[in-house]
SERO-4910 file (N, C-alpha, C, O; in steps of 0.05 Angstrom, whole numbers):
BEGIN
 pado doro    nc1    nc2    nc3   cac1   cac2   cac3    cc1    cc2    cc3    oc1    oc2    oc3
  Met    A   -429     12   -831   -400     11   -830   -389     30   -809   -399     52   -806
  Thr    A   -368     21   -796   -355     39   -777   -326     42   -785   -313     23   -794
  Arg    A   -316     66   -782   -289     72   -790   -269     58   -772   -269     63   -748
  Pro    A   -251     41   -783   -232     27   -766   -212     46   -754   -205     66   -765
  Val    A   -203     39   -729   -183     55   -716   -157     54   -733   -149     33   -742
  Gly    A   -145     78   -738   -121     79   -753   -125     86   -782   -106     93   -796
  Glu    A   -149     84   -792   -155     90   -820   -160    120   -822   -174    132   -806
  Thr    A   -148    133   -842   -151    162   -845   -180    168   -853   -194    152   -865
  Ala    A   -189    192   -844   -216    200   -850   -222    201   -880   -243    192   -889
  Ala    A   -202    211   -896   -206    214   -925   -210    186   -938   -227    182   -955
  Arg    A   -193    167   -930   -195    140   -941   -221    127   -933   -234    114   -949
  Trp    A   -229    131   -908   -254    120   -899   -277    131   -914   -295    115   -922
  Val    A   -278    157   -919   -300    169   -934   -302    157   -962   -323    152   -973
  Arg    A   -278    152   -975   -278    141  -1002   -290    113  -1002   -305    106  -1019
  Arg    A   -283     97   -981   -294     70   -980   -324     70   -972   -340     55   -983
  Cys    A   -330     87   -953   -358     88   -943   -377     97   -965   -399     86   -967
  Arg    A   -369    116   -982   -387    126  -1002   -395    104  -1023   -415    107  -1036
  Met    A   -379     83  -1024   -385     61  -1043   -409     44  -1033   -420     28  -1048
  Thr    A   -417     48  -1008   -439     32   -996   -465     49   -996   -484     41   -983
  Arg    A   -466     71  -1011   -489     88  -1011   -515     73  -1018   -516     60  -1038
  Pro    A   -536     75  -1000   -561     61  -1005   -575     73  -1029   -572     96  -1036
  Val    A   -592     57  -1042   -608     66  -1064   -627     88  -1054   -640     84  -1034
  Gly    A   -628    110  -1069   -646    132  -1062   -633    153  -1045   -645    175  -1042
  Glu    A   -609    148  -1035   -595    168  -1019   -577    185  -1038   -563    173  -1054
  Thr    A   -579    211  -1036   -562    228  -1053   -533    225  -1045   -526    220  -1022
  Ala    A   -515    228  -1065   -487    225  -1060   -477    245  -1039   -461    237  -1021
  Ala    A   -485    270  -1041   -476    290  -1023   -484    284   -994   -468    287   -976
  Arg    A   -509    276   -991   -519    271   -964   -505    246   -952   -498    246   -928
  Trp    A   -500    226   -969   -487    201   -959   -458    207   -951   -448    197   -931
  Val    A   -444    224   -966   -416    231   -959   -416    245   -932   -398    241   -915
  Arg    A   -436    263   -927   -437    277   -901   -442    257   -879   -430    259   -857
  Arg    A   -458    237   -885   -463    216   -864   -439    199   -859   -433    192   -837
  Cys    A   -424    194   -881   -399    179   -877   -380    193   -859   -367    181   -842
  Arg    A   -378    220   -862   -360    235   -845   -369    235   -816   -353    238   -798
  Met    A   -395    231   -812   -406    231   -785   -407    203   -773   -416    199   -751
  Thr    A   -399    182   -789   -403    155   -780   -390    149   -753   -403    138   -736
  Arg    A   -365    156   -750   -351    149   -726   -364    163   -702   -369    149   -682
  Pro    A   -369    189   -702   -382    201   -679   -410    191   -674   -418    188   -650
  Val    A   -425    185   -695   -452    174   -690   -450    147   -677   -467    140   -661
  Gly    A   -430    131   -685   -426    105   -672   -423    107   -642   -430     88   -628
  Glu    A   -413    129   -632   -409    133   -604   -436    135   -589   -437    132   -565
  Thr    A   -457    141   -604   -483    144   -591   -497    118   -585   -516    116   -570
  Ala    A   -487     96   -597   -500     70   -593   -500     62   -564   -519     50   -554
  Glu    A   -478     67   -550   -476     59   -522   -497     74   -505   -508     63   -486
  Leu    A   -502    100   -512   -523    115   -498   -550    103   -501   -565     99   -482
  Phe    A   -557     96   -526   -583     84   -532   -585     57   -517   -606     50   -506
  Ala    A   -563     41   -517   -564     15   -504   -567     18   -474   -581      2   -461
  Ser    A   -554     38   -462   -554     41   -433   -580     55   -423   -591     47   -402
  His    A   -590     75   -437   -612     91   -428   -638     88   -444   -659     98   -436
  Gly    A   -636     74   -466   -659     71   -483   -664     96   -500   -651    117   -496
  Tyr    A   -682     93   -519   -688    116   -537   -701    139   -521   -693    162   -524
  Val    A   -721    132   -505   -735    153   -490   -717    167   -470   -719    191   -466
  Gly    A   -700    151   -457   -683    162   -436   -658    177   -446   -643    187   -429
  Thr    A   -653    177   -471   -629    190   -483   -637    217   -494   -655    219   -511
  Thr    A   -624    238   -484   -630    265   -493   -612    273   -517   -591    261   -522
  Thr    A   -621    292   -533   -606    301   -556   -580    314   -547   -560    313   -561
  Ser    A   -580    327   -524   -555    339   -514   -535    318   -507   -511    322   -512
  Ala    A   -544    296   -496   -526    274   -489   -515    261   -515   -492    253   -516
  Leu    A   -532    258   -535   -523    247   -561   -502    265   -573   -482    255   -583
  Ala    A   -507    291   -573   -487    310   -585   -461    308   -570   -439    309   -582
  Ser    A   -462    306   -543   -438    305   -527   -422    279   -534   -398    280   -537
  Ala    A   -437    257   -536   -424    231   -542   -411    232   -570   -390    220   -574
  Ala    A   -424    246   -589   -414    247   -616   -392    268   -619   -378    269   -639
  Gly    A   -388    284   -598   -367    304   -599   -374    328   -617   -356    341   -628
  Val    A   -400    334   -619   -409    357   -634   -429    372   -617   -438    362   -596
  Asn    A   -438    396   -627   -459    410   -612   -486    402   -624   -488    389   -645
  Glu    A   -507    409   -610   -534    400   -618   -542    412   -645   -556    399   -660
  Val    A   -532    436   -651   -539    448   -677   -528    430   -700   -542    425   -719
  Thr    A   -503    421   -697   -490    404   -717   -505    378   -719   -510    367   -741
  Leu    A   -513    367   -696   -527    341   -696   -553    344   -711   -560    327   -727
  Phe    A   -569    365   -706   -594    369   -719   -591    375   -749   -607    367   -765
  Arg    A   -569    389   -756   -564    396   -784   -560    370   -800   -570    368   -823
  His    A   -546    351   -789   -541    326   -803   -564    306   -802   -570    293   -822
  Phe    A   -578    304   -779   -597    283   -776   -625    291   -770   -643    275   -769
  Gly    A   -629    317   -765   -656    327   -762   -669    323   -735   -684    341   -726
  Ser    A   -665    300   -722   -678    294   -697   -664    271   -684   -645    259   -695
  Lys    A   -673    264   -660   -663    240   -646   -669    215   -662   -653    197   -664
  Glu    A   -693    215   -674   -701    192   -691   -681    190   -715   -675    167   -723
  Gly    A   -673    212   -725   -654    212   -748   -627    200   -740   -614    187   -756
  Val    A   -618    205   -715   -593    193   -706   -596    163   -704   -578    148   -712
  Leu    A   -619    154   -693   -624    125   -691   -625    112   -719   -615     90   -723
  Arg    A   -637    126   -738   -639    116   -765   -611    115   -778   -605     96   -793
  Ala    A   -594    134   -771   -566    134   -782   -551    110   -771   -536     97   -785
  Leu    A   -555    104   -745   -542     80   -733   -551     55   -748   -535     37   -754
  Arg    A   -577     53   -753   -588     30   -768   -576     29   -796   -569      7   -805
  Asp    A   -574     52   -810   -564     52   -837   -534     44   -838   -525     30   -856
  Ile    A   -519     53   -817   -491     45   -816   -488     15   -813   -472      2   -826
  Ser    A   -505      3   -796   -504    -26   -792   -512    -40   -818   -500    -60   -826
  Ala    A   -534    -30   -831   -543    -42   -856   -522    -40   -878   -519    -59   -894
  Ala    A   -508    -17   -879   -487    -14   -900   -465    -34   -896   -454    -44   -916
  Gly    A   -459    -40   -871   -438    -60   -865   -446    -88   -873   -429   -106   -876
  Arg    A   -473    -92   -876   -483   -118   -884   -495   -118   -912   -511   -135   -919
  Ser    A   -486    -99   -928   -498    -97   -955   -491   -122   -972   -506   -129   -991
  Glu    A   -469   -135   -966   -461   -159   -980   -465   -183   -962   -456   -183   -939
  Phe    A   -479   -203   -972   -484   -227   -955   -480   -252   -971   -491   -255   -993
  Pro    A   -463   -270   -961   -446   -268   -937   -425   -246   -941   -419   -239   -964
  Pro    A   -414   -235   -919   -394   -213   -922   -370   -222   -939   -363   -246   -939
  Ala    A   -358   -203   -952   -334   -208   -968   -313   -223   -952   -307   -215   -929
  Gly    A   -301   -243   -964   -280   -258   -950   -290   -281   -934   -274   -296   -923
  Thr    A   -316   -284   -931   -327   -305   -914   -330   -331   -930   -326   -353   -918
  Val    A   -337   -329   -955   -342   -354   -971   -316   -369   -976   -297   -358   -987
  Val    A   -316   -394   -969   -294   -412   -975   -303   -430   -997   -321   -447   -993
  Pro    A   -291   -428  -1021   -300   -444  -1044   -301   -474  -1037   -282   -486  -1026
  Asp    A   -323   -486  -1045   -327   -515  -1042   -326   -525  -1013   -321   -549  -1008
  Asp    A   -330   -507   -994   -330   -515   -965   -351   -500   -950   -345   -479   -938
  Leu    A   -376   -509   -951   -398   -495   -938   -395   -494   -908   -401   -474   -896
  Arg    A   -385   -515   -896   -381   -515   -867   -362   -493   -859   -367   -479   -839
  Ala    A   -340   -491   -872   -320   -470   -866   -332   -442   -870   -327   -424   -855
  Thr    A   -348   -439   -891   -361   -413   -897   -380   -406   -874   -380   -383   -864
  Leu    A   -396   -425   -865   -415   -420   -843   -401   -416   -817   -410   -401   -800
  His    A   -378   -428   -813   -362   -424   -789   -353   -395   -788   -354   -382   -767
  Gly    A   -343   -385   -810   -335   -357   -812   -358   -338   -807   -355   -317   -793
  Leu    A   -381   -344   -818   -405   -328   -813   -414   -329   -784   -423   -309   -773
  Ala    A   -411   -352   -771   -418   -355   -743   -401   -337   -726   -410   -325   -707
  Leu    A   -375   -336   -732   -357   -319   -717   -366   -289   -719   -366   -275   -699
  Ile    A   -373   -281   -744   -382   -253   -748   -407   -248   -732   -410   -227   -719
  Glu    A   -426   -266   -733   -452   -262   -719   -448   -261   -688   -460   -245   -675
  Ile    A   -431   -278   -678   -426   -278   -649   -412   -252   -641   -420   -239   -621
  Arg    A   -393   -243   -656   -379   -218   -650   -398   -194   -652   -397   -176   -636
  Asp    A   -415   -194   -673   -434   -172   -676   -454   -172   -653   -462   -151   -643
  Gly    A   -462   -196   -644   -481   -198   -621   -469   -187   -596   -482   -173   -581
  Ile    A   -443   -192   -592   -430   -181   -568   -428   -151   -570   -431   -137   -550
  Ala    A   -422   -141   -594   -418   -112   -598   -444    -96   -597   -445    -74   -586
  Ser    A   -466   -108   -607   -490    -92   -609   -515   -105   -597   -537    -95   -600
  Gly    A   -511   -127   -583   -534   -141   -571   -549   -125   -551   -574   -126   -550
  Gly    A   -535   -109   -535   -548    -92   -515   -567    -72   -527   -589    -68   -517
  Leu    A   -558    -60   -549   -575    -41   -563   -599    -55   -575   -621    -45   -575
  Ala    A   -595    -79   -586   -617    -94   -599   -638   -101   -578   -662    -99   -584
  Ile    A   -630   -108   -554   -649   -115   -533   -666    -91   -526   -691    -92   -524
  Arg    A   -653    -68   -521   -666    -43   -514   -687    -36   -535   -710    -30   -529
  Leu    A   -678    -36   -560   -696    -27   -582   -719    -46   -586   -741    -37   -593
  Ala    A   -714    -72   -583   -735    -91   -586   -758    -86   -566   -781    -88   -573
  Phe    A   -751    -80   -541   -771    -75   -521   -785    -48   -526   -809    -46   -524
  Glu    A   -769    -27   -532   -780     -1   -536   -797      1   -561   -816     16   -563
  Gly    A   -790    -16   -581   -805    -16   -606   -835    -23   -602   -851    -16   -619
  Arg    A   -841    -36   -580   -869    -43   -575   -886    -20   -566   -910    -20   -569
  Ser    A   -873      1   -555   -889     23   -544   -880     50   -555   -895     70   -550
  Val    A   -858     52   -568   -848     78   -579   -850     77   -609   -834     64   -622
  Pro    A   -869     92   -621   -873     91   -650   -848     98   -666   -844     85   -687
  Glu    A   -832    117   -657   -808    125   -673   -789    101   -675   -777     97   -696
  Val    A   -785     87   -652   -767     64   -653   -778     42   -671   -763     30   -687
  Ala    A   -804     37   -668   -816     16   -685   -813     23   -715   -808      5   -731
  Ala    A   -817     49   -721   -815     57   -750   -787     53   -760   -783     42   -782
  Val    A   -767     61   -745   -739     58   -754   -731     29   -757   -718     22   -777
  Met    A   -739     12   -738   -729    -15   -738   -744    -33   -758   -735    -55   -764
  Thr    A   -768    -24   -767   -783    -41   -785   -782    -32   -814   -793    -45   -832
  Glu    A   -769     -9   -819   -767      0   -847   -751    -19   -863   -730    -29   -854
  Ala    A   -760    -25   -887   -749    -45   -905   -719    -50   -903   -703    -40   -918
  Leu    A   -712    -67   -883   -685    -76   -881   -684   -105   -890   -703   -120   -886
  Pro    A   -662   -113   -903   -660   -141   -913   -661   -160   -889   -648   -156   -869
  Ser    A   -676   -182   -893   -677   -203   -872   -653   -221   -875   -649   -233   -895
  Asn    A   -638   -222   -853   -615   -240   -854   -623   -269   -856   -609   -285   -869
  Val    A   -646   -276   -845   -656   -304   -847   -662   -310   -876   -654   -331   -886
  Glu    A   -676   -291   -890   -682   -296   -918   -657   -297   -935   -655   -313   -954
  Arg    A   -638   -279   -930   -613   -279   -946   -597   -304   -941   -585   -314   -960
  Leu    A   -596   -314   -917   -582   -339   -912   -597   -362   -926   -584   -380   -937
  Arg    A   -623   -362   -925   -639   -383   -938   -632   -384   -968   -628   -405   -979
  Ala    A   -632   -360   -980   -626   -359  -1009   -598   -368  -1015   -593   -381  -1035
  Phe    A   -579   -361   -998   -551   -369  -1001   -548   -399   -999   -533   -411  -1014
  Leu    A   -564   -412   -981   -561   -440   -976   -576   -457   -997   -570   -481  -1000
  Gln    A   -595   -445  -1012   -611   -461  -1030   -595   -478  -1050   -601   -501  -1053
  Pro    A   -575   -466  -1064   -560   -483  -1083   -545   -505  -1069   -541   -527  -1081
  Tyr    A   -536   -501  -1044   -522   -522  -1030   -541   -545  -1023   -533   -568  -1025
  Gln    A   -565   -538  -1015   -585   -559  -1009   -592   -574  -1035   -595   -599  -1035
  Asp    A   -595   -560  -1057   -601   -572  -1083   -579   -592  -1092   -585   -612  -1105
  Ser    A   -554   -585  -1084   -532   -602  -1093   -526   -625  -1073   -508   -641  -1078
  Gly    A   -541   -626  -1051   -536   -647  -1031   -517   -640  -1009   -510   -658   -993
  Ala    A   -508   -615  -1008   -489   -607   -987   -502   -602   -960   -489   -599   -940
  Leu    A   -529   -600   -961   -545   -598   -936   -568   -618   -938   -576   -627   -959
  Arg    A   -578   -626   -915   -601   -644   -915   -624   -633   -930   -630   -609   -928
  Ala    A   -637   -650   -946   -659   -641   -963   -686   -643   -949   -706   -633   -959
  Asp    A   -687   -656   -926   -713   -661   -912   -719   -640   -891   -739   -644   -876
  Ile    A   -704   -618   -889   -709   -597   -870   -713   -571   -885   -697   -564   -903
  Arg    A   -734   -556   -878   -739   -530   -892   -716   -511   -887   -706   -508   -865
  Leu    A   -707   -498   -908   -685   -479   -906   -691   -455   -889   -673   -444   -876
  Glu    A   -716   -447   -888   -723   -425   -870   -716   -432   -841   -706   -415   -826
  Leu    A   -723   -457   -833   -717   -466   -806   -687   -468   -802   -677   -461   -781
  Val    A   -673   -479   -822   -644   -481   -820   -631   -454   -815   -614   -451   -798
  Ala    A   -640   -433   -830   -629   -406   -826   -636   -395   -799   -619   -383   -786
  Glu    A   -661   -399   -790   -669   -389   -764   -652   -402   -742   -644   -389   -723
  Val    A   -648   -428   -744   -632   -442   -724   -603   -432   -723   -591   -430   -702
  Phe    A   -592   -426   -747   -565   -416   -748   -562   -391   -732   -543   -388   -716
  Phe    A   -580   -372   -736   -578   -347   -722   -586   -351   -692   -576   -337   -675
  Gly    A   -603   -371   -687   -609   -377   -659   -586   -387   -643   -584   -383   -619
  Leu    A   -567   -400   -657   -543   -410   -644   -520   -391   -644   -500   -396   -631
  Thr    A   -523   -368   -657   -501   -349   -659   -509   -322   -646   -507   -319   -622
  Ser    A   -517   -303   -663   -523   -276   -652   -546   -276   -632   -545   -262   -612
  Ser    A   -567   -292   -637   -589   -292   -618   -582   -305   -592   -593   -298   -571
  Leu    A   -563   -324   -593   -553   -337   -568   -539   -316   -551   -543   -315   -526
  Val    A   -523   -299   -564   -509   -278   -549   -529   -258   -537   -526   -250   -513
  Val    A   -549   -251   -552   -570   -232   -542   -584   -245   -518   -590   -231   -499
  Tyr    A   -590   -271   -520   -603   -285   -497   -585   -283   -472   -595   -278   -450
  Arg    A   -559   -288   -476   -541   -287   -453   -540   -259   -441   -538   -256   -417
  Leu    A   -541   -239   -459   -541   -212   -449   -567   -206   -433   -566   -195   -411
  Ala    A   -589   -215   -443   -615   -210   -430   -617   -224   -403   -630   -214   -385
  Thr    A   -603   -247   -401   -604   -262   -375   -580   -257   -358   -575   -271   -338
  Arg    A   -564   -237   -366   -541   -228   -351   -520   -250   -346   -508   -252   -325
  Gln    A   -516   -266   -367   -495   -286   -366   -469   -274   -377   -469   -255   -392
  Ala    A   -447   -286   -369   -421   -277   -379   -419   -282   -409   -428   -303   -419
  Leu    A   -407   -264   -423   -403   -266   -452   -375   -277   -458   -356   -271   -442
  Pro    A   -371   -291   -480   -344   -301   -486   -325   -278   -493   -334   -258   -504
  Glu    A   -300   -282   -487   -280   -262   -494   -256   -277   -506   -251   -300   -501
  Gly    A   -241   -262   -523   -216   -272   -534   -220   -299   -548   -237   -302   -566
  Asp    A   -204   -319   -540   -206   -346   -553   -232   -360   -547   -239   -379   -562
  Gln    A   -247   -351   -527   -272   -363   -521   -293   -359   -543   -311   -375   -547
  Ile    A   -289   -337   -558   -308   -331   -580   -305   -352   -602   -325   -363   -612
  Lys    A   -280   -359   -609   -276   -380   -629   -285   -407   -619   -296   -423   -634
  Gln    A   -280   -412   -593   -289   -437   -582   -319   -440   -583   -330   -462   -590
  Leu    A   -334   -418   -577   -363   -419   -579   -371   -424   -608   -390   -439   -613
  Ala    A   -358   -410   -627   -365   -414   -655   -360   -443   -664   -376   -455   -678
  Asp    A   -338   -455   -654   -332   -483   -660   -354   -501   -650   -363   -520   -664
  Glu    A   -362   -496   -625   -382   -514   -612   -410   -511   -625   -423   -532   -631
  Val    A   -419   -487   -630   -445   -484   -642   -445   -494   -671   -465   -504   -681
  Met    A   -423   -491   -685   -421   -501   -712   -422   -531   -713   -434   -543   -731
  Glu    A   -410   -544   -693   -412   -573   -691   -440   -582   -687   -450   -601   -700
  Leu    A   -455   -568   -669   -483   -575   -665   -499   -570   -690   -515   -587   -698
  Phe    A   -495   -547   -703   -510   -541   -727   -505   -561   -749   -524   -570   -762
  Trp    A   -480   -567   -754   -473   -585   -776   -483   -613   -772   -491   -627   -791
  Arg    A   -483   -622   -747   -494   -649   -741   -523   -651   -748   -533   -672   -754
  Gly    A   -537   -628   -745   -566   -629   -751   -573   -623   -780   -592   -634   -790
  Ala    A   -558   -605   -792   -565   -595   -819   -547   -605   -841   -554   -604   -865
  Gly    A   -524   -615   -834   -505   -624   -854   -515   -649   -869   -535   -661   -861
  Pro    A   -501   -656   -890   -510   -679   -906   -509   -705   -890   -491   -709   -874
  Val    A   -528   -722   -895   -529   -748   -881   -509   -766   -895   -510   -771   -919
  Val    A   -491   -777   -879   -471   -795   -889   -480   -824   -885   -487   -832   -862
  Ala    A   -482   -838   -906   -492   -866   -905   -473   -883   -888   -449   -881   -890
  Ala    A   -485   -899   -870   -469   -918   -854   -459   -941   -870   -473   -951   -888
  His    A   -435   -950   -864   -423   -973   -879   -424   -998   -861   -416  -1019   -870
***
């Protein structure tokens, strides 16, 4: 979770502490909540310079704290990266996100989720690309990125299962593939465009892209309508 612009620090900490992960002490999580916004500023450094190329002094400067404070809260550079991951995971603790589900309208629900995935890809795709490559050769990055995080593909598959059972989705396609294709058309598409240095959608173009990919997705995975 990241603190919205304009929200008071006290109110943000109250909301943030409700997302405390299992196993994390309340006191430590509150401290991390207070550091959420400055730690979020370090994401651009990791995306631009990579984990290896980012120094702890640069991280502290980006966060607006000194290195002593940075190490007190996170212990190491790996700890800062883990905090970034935890912040992202906390923001996705509920799936689909609150307010996304439209009762009795799966297509509208998935359209809302597509918008979220595209926007998230635009916001954090550069960092994802960097970490994916570095994870192959840097043990600390690999450890942070592979620690038991919920699989969005698996969570989407589980969410879609009752809809497929009720006939709201085609029954002849594996749901694992349906979920993979959904992310392939949304967040993964944005990451691909970033990796190939293509222009990213802005403003109304984001909704237009969501409309178009949802049309493609629904034509393939939506219920088969009998011809008359």
